[in-house]
C-alpha positions as CSV (number, residue, x, y, z in Angstrom):
1,M,68.0,-74.9,30.8
2,A,67.2,-71.6,29.1
3,E,67.4,-71.3,25.3
4,Q,70.3,-69.4,23.9
5,M,69.2,-66.1,22.2
6,T,70.3,-65.0,18.8
7,S,70.8,-61.4,17.8
8,K,67.7,-61.6,15.5
9,S,65.4,-62.8,18.3
10,A,66.7,-60.2,20.8
11,Y,66.2,-57.5,18.1
12,G,62.6,-58.8,17.5
13,I,61.8,-58.7,21.2
14,L,63.2,-55.2,21.6
15,R,61.2,-54.1,18.5
16,Q,57.9,-55.5,19.9
17,Y,58.6,-53.8,23.2
18,L,59.2,-50.4,21.6
19,R,56.1,-50.7,19.4
20,A,54.0,-51.5,22.4
21,R,55.3,-48.3,24.1
22,P,54.5,-45.3,21.8
23,E,55.7,-42.8,24.4
24,L,59.3,-44.1,23.9
25,G,61.5,-43.7,20.9
26,F,63.8,-41.4,19.0
27,G,61.0,-39.8,16.9
28,K,58.9,-39.0,20.0
29,S,61.9,-37.4,21.8
30,L,62.8,-35.4,18.7
31,L,59.3,-34.0,18.4
32,D,59.3,-33.1,22.1
33,V,62.4,-31.0,21.5
34,L,61.2,-29.3,18.3
35,L,57.6,-28.7,19.3
36,H,55.8,-27.1,22.3
37,P,54.5,-29.5,24.9
38,A,51.3,-31.4,24.1
39,N,48.0,-30.3,25.7
40,P,47.1,-33.0,28.2
41,F,43.4,-32.1,28.1
42,D,43.1,-32.1,24.3
43,A,44.9,-34.9,22.5
44,R,43.8,-33.6,19.1
45,A,45.3,-30.2,19.5
46,R,48.1,-29.3,17.2
47,R,51.5,-28.7,18.6
48,K,53.2,-25.5,17.4
49,P,56.9,-25.4,16.6
50,R,59.3,-23.7,19.0
51,G,60.5,-20.2,18.1
52,W,64.2,-21.1,18.0
53,F,63.4,-24.0,15.6
54,V,61.5,-21.7,13.2
55,L,64.2,-19.1,13.3
56,L,66.9,-21.8,12.6
57,V,64.9,-23.1,9.6
58,L,64.3,-19.7,8.1
59,T,68.0,-18.7,8.6
60,G,69.1,-21.9,6.9
61,C,66.7,-21.4,4.0
62,A,67.9,-17.8,3.5
63,L,71.5,-18.9,3.6
64,L,70.9,-21.7,1.1
65,S,69.0,-19.4,-1.2
66,C,71.9,-16.9,-1.1
67,V,74.4,-19.6,-1.9
68,V,72.3,-20.8,-4.8
69,Y,71.6,-17.3,-6.2
70,F,75.1,-16.0,-6.0
71,N,76.8,-19.1,-7.4
72,N,74.3,-19.2,-10.4
73,L,73.2,-22.8,-9.6
74,I,69.8,-22.2,-11.0
């Protein structure tokens, strides 16, 4: 008869499985969305951010700085 599994043991098995597979995971998928695709021929090459992400970050920083400046929060 098979042993009954607890939630902690199932979580431990899932965690080991995901650590053994570095190509899976939320962090990896998030980086794939925000950065250009990796170069398959050069694993050390840096990945540049996508244009829409840079524009979104700069717009957010400009908006935040306007809110801080005009509300005298400094």
